[in-house]
N, C-alpha and C positions, 0 to 999 in steps of 0.2 A: 528379517528384521533381528537382530541380537539381543538377547536377555537384558542386558546393560540398556542399550538403546530404548528398550518397552519401558524399564523401570524409570528411564531418564526423565521420559513424556508421561508416564504415571505417578509420579511421587507429587509433583505439581498440584495436581488433579485431586489427589487422594486428600494432599494435606488442604486442599481449600473445603473439600468434604466435612474432613474434620473439624476443620475450624468452625465451619457452620454449625455440627453438630452440637459442638461443645457452648457455642452462644447460644445455643437454643434453649439448650438444657439450662443455664444459666439465666437466660431471660423469659423464659417461657410463663414461668411464677407469678412475673411481673406483667402480663401480660403484652410486654414492646414487642415480641418476636409478630414480622410479618411475616407471610409466606404467600408466594404466588409463582407462578410458571408457566410456559408456553410449550408447545407441539408445533412443529411445523411437516409437511412433506413436500418438497420440491421435486419437480420431474420438468425433462425437455430433451432438447436434440441440438446436438452441435451439427447445423444442416451440410456445410463444409467448413474444415480448417486443415492446418498442417501440422505434424510433427517431423520436427528436424525439417529433412528439402521434401518431403513427401506428402500429398493432399490426401486427405482422408473424408469420408461422406455417412453421413445419417449413423451419428453414435448418440446411443443415448448416456442419461445422465438421468440420477437421482442421488437423492441426499433425504434423509429423515432425521428429525433432531428433536430431544427434548432437552428443556433447561428448568431449574427453579429457583428464583430469585430470593432469598435470604434477605432480609432487613431487621437488623436488632437497634434499637436508640436505647443503649447505654444510659444517657441522659440527654436532657436538652441541648448539649453540647457537642457529645459523642455517640457517631453512629457507627456500624458496620452495615457493609453490602457486599453480597457474593452472588455471583450467577455462576452455577455450572449445571453439567450436564450431561450428554451422551448424543454421539452422532453414528449412525450409519450409512457409510457413502461404497462409491462404487469408482473404479479404475477410467479414466479419460483416454487413457490411451491403448490402443489397439494392442495385442501383445506383439505382429508381424513389425511391426514399428521398434521395438526394443528387444527382439531376439527373446521372449520370456515366452515360457509354457502358459496356455491359453489359462489354463486353473489358473495360474497366478496373475496375468494383468486381467483376466476380469472376475475375480475375488472381491467377496465386500471387504470392507475396513469397517471395525465398529473401535471408538474411543472414545475417549473422554474430551473435554475441553472448557476452559475459563475465561467467560466473557468479562468477568469484574471478581475481584477479591480487595477489598479496599478500606480503611478505616478513614471517616471523615471526622475533622475537629472544627467547629463552628465558633472562631474568636470575635464574632462581632458584637455590639451594643446587643442588637438584639438577630437573636439563633435564626430567626424565619429570614430576617432581608437579606441573608447570603452577603455580605460586606466585607467579608475576611473569613473565606473556607479554607483550611488544607488538607487535602489528600494526601494519601500514602497506600502503594499497592499495584494493581493492575485496573486498567479500566477500558473502556471504549471510547477513545475519543473525536467527536464528529463536530465540528466547527461549521460547518455550511450544511445549513438545515434543508434547501433547495436540491444540494448534489444527491441524486438517489442513485447513480452510478459511476459517472464519468464526473472529474473533481476531486476536491478533498487532498490537491496535489502536496502540502506541505511537508505531510509526516508519511504518507505512503510512497516515498519517494528518494530517488539516490542522486549523487550527480558524478560527471566525470567519466563518459556521456551519460545526462540523467537518463532515469528508466522510473517509471511508474510501476507499481507492485500492486495487484489487485487478487484480493483471497478468494473470493469468488461471487455466486449472484446475492441479490440484495444486500450485500455485506458492503459498504460505501464509508468507513471507517476506517482507523488503526488502531489494534489494540497496543496500548502504553503502558510502561512501567516503570516505577519509579516516585514521584514527587511535584505534584501542582495545587497552585495557589489560586483560587478563584477570588474574584472582588467583583461584585455589582453597585453599579451606583446609578441612584433616581430611577433605576427600572428599567433603562434602555439604555445603559453603557455599560459592558461587559469586558472583564479583562481576565486575560489567565497566564500566568508563566509558571513553564516546566522544565525541570531535571529530570531527565528519562535514560533509561538503559534498552539499550537494541535486543531483543526477544529472538526474531524470527530472521532478518538475513544479515547475512556476512559480510564483513567480522563481526561476532557475535559480542554484547557487554559494552560495546565503545559508550560511551555517555557524551547526551548531548540537550544543549539547552535552547528553547523555544519560549515564544511569547506569540499571544493570539489575542487580537481586540477586536470588537465591533459595537456598533451604536447608530441605536433606530432615532428616524428624525419624523417630523411632521408626522405624530400618530401612527408610527410605523410604517407611513408608506414608503418610505427609503430604507434600508440596512446598508451600510456599509463596514467592512470586515478588512481587515489585513493581519500580516504573521510573519515573523521569520523565526529560522532555526540552525543555530550555530550546529551543525551535523557533525558527529564525532569529533567533538572540541576536545574531550577526555578521551584518549585512547588507551582501552586497555594492556595493548599488545601491538604498539607502534609497527611493527615488522609484517604486524596482519593489516592493520590500517593505511600504509604506506609500505607496501615490501617492495624490497630490491633485488631485481635482478640477478642471479649469481651471471657474472658477465665472463664469459669464454667458457665457460663448463659445458663441456660439448656432452652431458650424461641429460642434459634436460633439454627439452624443448623451446630453449629461449628465443632462436631465430624468430618463429614463427608467433612466439605470443610474449614479447616483451612488455613491459611495464614501465616503458621510459621512452621519452625522445629526444634529438638532438637539436640543440640552437645552438646555430653559429653565433658566435662571440669575438666575432675576429681573425687575424692570420697569424703565421708565425715570421720567422724570418725568412723563411724560402719560401714565402705566399702563398701556403699551403693555409688552408680554412685550420682552425681551433674550435671544437666545439664545446658543448656544456651538456652534463646529462641529467636532465628533470624528470624527477620520479614522478608518475600520477598518485593520486591518493585516493580513498573512498570518502576523506573527509572534506567539506565545503560549507558554505553560507549557502541556504536558502531563502527566498524572499515568496511572499504571496500578496494576493488584494482581491478583495471581491465586491460585490454589488447586487443589490435586489432591488427593484420596483413593484410594488405592488398596490394598483391605481383603484381597486375597491372602496378604500373608504370614502375615496374622492366623488364616486358616483351615489353612494348612500343608498346602494339596493339591495334586497335580500336573495335574488337569485342564483348567488354565484357561491359555489364552496370556497372553504380558508383558503384553500390552495390556488382557485383559477384564477387564470390572467395575469400571473407573477413571470415576470421576466428577469433574469440572473446572469451571470458571467461570474467565472473567475479563471485567474492566471498565475502563473508561478515561473522565477527564474530557478534551474536547479544546477547551482552557482554559481556564484558573482565572480569566481578568480576568470581567467580567461588562460586558457591553454591555446596557442597558436600551431596550427597544423604541422607534420613534423613529415615532407617526402620525404622522398628515394634518396634525394642528391643530397642530403642531410644527414645520411646515415653513414658509419664507418663500419657496420656489416653490410656485407655484400650481397647476403641470401636472403631469403623470407619476404613476409609483403610489407605493408606501408607500414608504418608504426601507428601514425593517427592521420588520416586522409585527408581530412575536413577540420580536423581542429574545433575546440569549443570555444569560438571567440564569437561567434555571432548568436544577436542575442535570441533571433526564430527559433536556432538552433535548440536551444538551451531552455525556451518557454513553451510548454503547453498553455492552452486557453480554451476553456468549455462557456460554451454558451448554449441558454435554456428558456425553453418556454413552457409553462402551462396552458394548456388548451380548457375552455372552458367546459365543466360538466354539468354544471346545474345542479349540483348537490345530489344527480343519479348513480354516480359514483366519487370519489374521495380524490384521484387526481391520475390523469391523463396528461404525464410531460416527454417534451422530446427536446433531448441534448446531443451536441453537435461537439467536437473536440478537435483543434488544428494543435499539431505538435511536429514543427517542423526539422526534426532530428533526421540525419542520414542514416541512423543504423537502425534496425530492429531492436524495437524494445526488448531488453533482457535482461533479468532481475543478475548478481552476482553469485559465483559460488564459490566454495572456502578456498583458501589457501591452502597446499601443501609444504611441506618442509624437506631437504636435504643437507644434510651434513652440519646442521645447526641453524642453517640459516633458512629463509623464506621465498618462496618464490611463486608465481600465480597460475594455477592450474585453468584457472577460467580468463578467458580474454574478456572480461570485462573488469575495470573499463582499461585492461591495457590490449590493445590492437582492437578497437571495437568493431563488432560485427563477426568476428573471429571468421570470417571467411562465408559466412552466410549468404545462399544464394538467392536471398530476398534483398538482400543490401542493394544491388542496382534498383530495385522497382524506389526504395527510399533515396538513391542518390538524385534520381531523377524529380522526385519530388511530385507535386500535383494531387491527386487523388487519395492517393496511397497513405497520406500523411492524417487522412480523417479521419476519426472514429464517429459513432453514432449510435445512440440508444435512444428505444420507446420503452416509456414504462406506464404500468396501468395499475390502479389499486383501487378495491372496493370493500368496505368494513359492510359485516352484517351482523347486526343485533350487538353491538360492539365489542365482542368476544372472537369474532370469525372474521377471517380476512384473506382473498384471494389476491394475490399479485402477478403478474405475468411482465413478460420482459421480452423483448426483441432487439438484437444488438451484436455491433462489430465495435468490441471493446480491446480492453486488455487484458482476457481472461488466461490462464496460464494452464498448460494440462498437467495433470499430476498422476503419479501412480502412488498410492499409498505405501508406507512401509520400507519404500526403496530410496537411497540418495538422493539429492539432487544430481550429482555428479552424472547417474544412469537415466535422467531424461531430459526433456527438454525444456533449458530453461529460457528458451525465446517462447515469447505471447504467441497463442495458438491461430488468428485471427489474424494475417498479416497482407491481404488482397480482398480487391474491393468486394470479390465473391465470396471472401468467408462472412458467418454470420452463423447465428444460433438463437432459439426462441428457448424461453421458460417459462414457469406457471409453479406456483406454489400457494397451498392452501394450510393458513396457520391460526393457530385459536392459543388465547389468553385464560388462563384459570388464577 
């Protein structure tokens, strides 16, 4: 990794730490600074998984983490919240899969992270009621309490074709940066409005507007939620958000990785078809709905834990706009692959659906949950890669969302549909002495392989678990202080 790239990653974390220290010294004499933290170690095994087109067995995974929470109430209406720390992890891609030396592929990665660096202004009549709070900075957004692995689709996803991004084990949330406004009414109705800038997925820095709401009814037996996001509504570089290929330029691989499709709009005077060129875009509108049923208050029994017997679901539509398929006969370019074989106009192909149930653990365990997901897309789930430039213009070096699938050997499995479109996750948690917890999970989900310190261009952008025989298990020990 270059020095400049290292600095770019370290500067935000160091800035947050310095802000913590400055606030600490400013507030410690007033006694308003609160410090807390956590440590964790997670270990497990990718029992069977893939990198590119090759299957691998029994890859050990380990991550160690420490975090410190700084909370400083400057006054009753203004607070500063920072969570930062360090992480030690190991690469999950074997060296043989990327042609790198063993000592590099298996090396230790040490880095800093920021989960939260936020200032919150409480504007309601009573600051404790949360009638109107405004936050600015970075924070972990989690709107679905029941989702422990699958779900949380609204913010950790993209469109055309839809993809779902999963950062790691026991991290079922997404880190947002920007401004959000919180509103709590009557203790049962929560609303949140967002203006956010993209931190992690290319193209970077585009601004989105989002809204989520949820309401609890019948003594919190039922909870409904919904949301929408105008994804990448404000582009900081339109040539990155909606890049246009350099048609006819033989110096790039345009023909195998186009970002457009041909749509017939009529015929000319000779009876030959006239085609309109329509460009794909990373921008789109996503919507989400969810619900939860907790029957325990109806029973009036004290034998169940707080999370037992909950039934819940979440569904999203990743892109409301329809893009028709673009078969070969609609193309004026005689070489290359299909531009878009299936199209993005079938609802189930754009709609991940998660269903879950928490088994009764009778207070012996905190939680035992089973989550299932059906996502009927016809392409392997993959995250976008950066776009490159040539002669002052931009073209896609990624095949997402241009020519989805990119020739993956696994696309045929998704084209057939059926079991390959299902994901599953079993999640178990137990807290001991209030400060120590054990969390375990076995799953076939949207886990991505990573090689720390390498550009994503050099690693597999597709998820690691694409066949029914692919799965992993993990266990984490964590403590709070």
